[in-house]
C-alpha positions as CSV (number, residue, x, y, z in Angstrom):
1,X,12.6,25.7,10.4
2,X,8.8,26.6,10.4
3,X,6.8,24.5,12.7
4,X,3.2,23.7,12.0
5,X,0.8,25.6,14.4
6,X,-0.4,22.7,16.7
7,X,-4.1,23.6,15.8
8,X,-3.3,22.8,12.2
9,X,-1.0,19.7,12.1
10,X,-1.9,16.7,10.1
11,X,-3.4,13.4,11.6
12,X,-0.8,10.9,10.5
13,X,-2.6,8.0,11.9
14,X,-3.3,7.1,8.2
15,X,0.3,6.4,7.4
16,X,0.5,3.7,10.1
17,X,-2.8,2.0,8.5
18,X,-1.3,2.3,4.9
19,X,2.0,0.7,5.7
20,X,0.2,-2.0,7.7
21,X,-1.5,-2.9,4.2
22,X,2.0,-2.9,2.2
23,X,3.4,-5.2,5.1
24,X,0.6,-7.7,5.2
25,X,-0.1,-7.9,1.3
26,X,3.6,-8.4,0.2
27,X,4.0,-10.8,2.7
28,X,0.7,-12.6,1.6
29,X,1.7,-12.0,-2.0
30,X,4.9,-14.4,-1.9
31,X,3.0,-16.9,0.1
32,X,0.1,-17.1,-2.5
33,X,2.4,-17.3,-5.5
34,X,4.0,-20.5,-3.9
35,X,0.8,-21.9,-3.1
36,X,-0.9,-22.1,-6.6
37,X,-0.9,-25.5,-7.9
38,X,1.1,-26.4,-10.8
39,X,-0.5,-25.8,-14.2
40,X,-3.4,-23.9,-12.7
41,X,-3.2,-20.8,-14.8
42,X,-6.4,-19.4,-13.6
43,X,-5.6,-19.1,-10.0
44,X,-2.1,-17.7,-11.3
45,X,-3.9,-15.0,-13.0
46,X,-6.0,-14.0,-10.1
47,X,-2.8,-13.8,-7.7
48,X,-0.9,-11.7,-10.6
49,X,-3.8,-9.3,-10.7
50,X,-3.5,-8.8,-7.1
51,X,0.2,-8.2,-7.6
52,X,-0.5,-5.5,-9.9
53,X,-3.2,-3.9,-7.7
54,X,-0.4,-3.9,-5.2
55,X,2.1,-2.4,-7.4
56,X,-0.5,0.4,-8.2
57,X,-1.2,1.2,-4.7
58,X,2.5,1.5,-3.8
59,X,3.2,3.6,-7.0
60,X,0.3,6.0,-6.1
61,X,1.4,6.4,-2.4
62,X,4.9,6.9,-3.3
63,X,4.3,9.0,-6.0
64,X,2.3,11.2,-3.5
65,X,5.0,11.6,-1.2
66,X,7.7,12.4,-3.9
67,X,5.3,15.1,-5.5
68,X,3.6,16.7,-2.5
69,X,5.6,15.9,0.9
70,X,9.1,15.7,0.2
71,X,9.4,19.1,-1.6
72,X,7.8,21.0,1.2
73,X,9.7,19.0,4.0
74,X,13.1,20.0,2.1
75,X,12.1,23.5,2.1
76,X,11.3,23.6,6.0
77,X,13.8,21.1,7.6
78,X,17.3,21.8,6.1
79,X,19.2,20.3,8.9
80,X,17.0,16.9,8.0
81,X,17.2,17.3,4.3
82,X,19.5,14.2,3.9
83,X,16.8,12.4,5.7
84,X,14.2,13.3,3.2
85,X,16.3,12.9,0.5
86,X,17.1,9.3,1.6
87,X,13.3,8.6,1.2
88,X,13.1,9.5,-2.6
89,X,16.1,7.2,-3.1
90,X,14.7,4.3,-1.4
91,X,11.4,4.9,-3.4
92,X,13.6,4.2,-6.7
93,X,15.4,1.3,-5.3
94,X,12.0,-0.4,-4.3
95,X,10.7,0.5,-7.8
96,X,13.7,-1.8,-9.2
97,X,12.9,-4.6,-6.6
98,X,9.1,-4.5,-7.8
99,X,10.1,-4.4,-11.4
100,X,12.3,-7.3,-10.9
101,X,9.4,-9.5,-9.6
102,X,7.0,-8.0,-12.3
103,X,9.5,-9.3,-14.9
104,X,9.2,-13.0,-13.5
105,X,5.2,-12.8,-13.5
106,X,4.7,-13.8,-17.3
107,X,6.5,-17.0,-17.1
108,X,4.7,-18.0,-13.9
109,X,1.3,-17.0,-15.2
110,X,1.7,-19.0,-18.5
111,X,3.1,-22.0,-17.0
112,X,2.9,-21.9,-13.2
113,X,5.0,-24.8,-11.4
114,X,7.3,-24.8,-8.5
115,X,10.1,-24.0,-10.7
116,X,8.5,-20.7,-12.2
117,X,7.0,-20.0,-8.7
118,X,10.4,-19.9,-6.7
119,X,12.1,-17.0,-8.4
120,X,8.8,-14.9,-8.4
121,X,8.3,-15.5,-4.8
122,X,12.1,-14.8,-3.8
123,X,11.8,-11.7,-6.1
124,X,8.6,-10.4,-4.0
125,X,10.5,-11.4,-0.6
126,X,13.4,-9.4,-1.5
127,X,11.2,-6.4,-2.5
128,X,9.3,-7.0,0.6
129,X,12.4,-6.9,2.8
130,X,13.5,-3.6,1.2
131,X,10.0,-2.1,1.6
132,X,9.9,-3.0,5.4
133,X,13.2,-1.4,5.8
134,X,12.1,1.7,4.0
135,X,9.0,1.9,6.0
136,X,10.7,1.4,9.4
137,X,13.0,4.4,8.5
138,X,10.1,6.4,7.4
139,X,8.1,5.9,10.4
140,X,11.1,6.4,12.8
141,X,12.5,9.5,10.9
142,X,10.3,11.3,8.6
143,X,6.8,10.8,9.9
144,X,7.6,12.9,12.9
145,X,8.8,15.5,10.5
146,X,5.5,15.4,8.6
147,X,3.4,15.6,11.7
148,X,5.6,18.8,12.8
149,X,6.2,20.7,9.5
150,X,3.3,19.9,7.3
151,X,-0.2,21.4,7.5
152,X,-3.2,19.3,8.0
153,X,-4.5,20.6,4.4
154,X,-1.1,19.7,2.8
155,X,-1.3,16.3,4.2
156,X,-4.6,15.6,3.1
157,X,-3.7,16.6,-0.7
158,X,-1.8,13.3,-0.7
159,X,-5.3,11.3,0.1
160,X,-7.0,13.5,-2.4
161,X,-4.2,12.9,-5.2
162,X,-4.6,9.2,-4.5
163,X,-8.5,9.3,-5.0
164,X,-8.1,11.3,-8.4
165,X,-5.2,8.9,-9.8
166,X,-6.8,5.4,-8.5
167,X,-9.1,3.8,-11.0
168,X,-12.7,4.6,-10.0
169,X,-13.4,0.7,-10.3
170,X,-10.8,0.0,-7.7
171,X,-11.3,2.5,-5.1
172,X,-13.7,0.5,-2.9
173,X,-11.4,-2.5,-3.1
174,X,-8.3,-0.3,-2.0
175,X,-10.5,0.9,0.8
176,X,-11.0,-2.5,2.1
177,X,-7.5,-3.3,2.2
178,X,-7.0,-0.5,4.6
179,X,-10.0,-1.1,6.6
180,X,-9.5,-4.8,7.0
181,X,-7.4,-4.8,10.0
182,X,-8.0,-1.1,11.2
183,X,-8.7,-0.7,14.7
184,X,-12.1,0.9,15.8
185,X,-10.3,4.2,16.1
186,X,-8.7,4.0,12.9
187,X,-12.0,2.8,11.3
188,X,-13.8,5.7,12.5
189,X,-11.0,8.1,11.4
190,X,-10.8,7.0,8.0
191,X,-14.8,6.5,7.4
192,X,-15.2,9.8,8.8
193,X,-12.8,11.5,6.2
194,X,-14.8,10.2,3.5
195,X,-17.9,12.1,2.1
196,X,-21.2,10.7,3.2
197,X,-22.1,9.2,-0.2
198,X,-18.7,7.3,-0.3
199,X,-19.5,6.0,3.3
200,X,-22.9,4.8,2.2
201,X,-21.7,3.0,-0.8
202,X,-19.0,1.1,1.5
203,X,-21.7,0.2,3.9
204,X,-24.1,-1.2,1.3
205,X,-21.9,-2.4,-1.3
206,X,-18.2,-2.1,-1.0
207,X,-17.5,-4.0,2.2
208,X,-19.6,-7.0,0.9
209,X,-17.7,-7.0,-2.5
210,X,-14.4,-6.6,-0.7
211,X,-14.9,-9.6,1.5
212,X,-15.9,-11.6,-1.6
213,X,-13.0,-10.4,-3.8
214,X,-10.3,-11.0,-1.1
215,X,-11.6,-14.4,-0.2
216,X,-11.0,-15.5,-3.8
217,X,-7.6,-13.8,-4.1
218,X,-6.4,-15.6,-0.7
219,X,-8.2,-18.8,-1.2
220,X,-5.1,-21.0,-1.3
221,X,-3.5,-19.7,1.7
222,X,-6.1,-18.4,4.3
223,X,-9.0,-20.7,3.6
224,X,-11.7,-18.4,5.0
225,X,-9.9,-18.0,8.4
226,X,-11.6,-14.7,9.2
227,X,-15.0,-16.5,9.1
228,X,-15.9,-14.9,5.9
């Protein structure tokens, strides 16, 4: 094994923030689906759009790991290869659960009702259970390997890839999802990693836009509970 020099180890706190977003949003999605009033196709389309955004974030996050992190770890942690390979297999299984939920979206958005919502919400909940199991496994067994065997530059490439692959029109919203429940230390870390123009854009435009959009998305279940 080749251990990364302690002065060049990655800051892996962002993994906890990203996983927090997935845990929160997948749980809220199932609730939002069930909360849409029967026949309210406008609300259903809003929730369906958020489901699509969630799926995109998850895909980009996992694709970055599959392409940039797991191959490096496999080359450096041979005794732990089975653990790393398990992550890739879990990603494929999660894709299948997400596809199953996505397959049920059209019937629900065209005719929202308790009858069309139940199988969709159940599919999202099943996906969420598999996702939480994966993230628990990853945090316990793979994140420590990332911290020890990848360099800071190698880890930063995942964030760079995400920024390059995500639509520009959604970047501020995706940033808002991550910053929503960040601690003061996490907030300083994540904003500090952004270029100065991006920080200015977040503070002057992005934060306000995010709060307005997320309030509209969660209207049926959170009712402005954060004081927004």
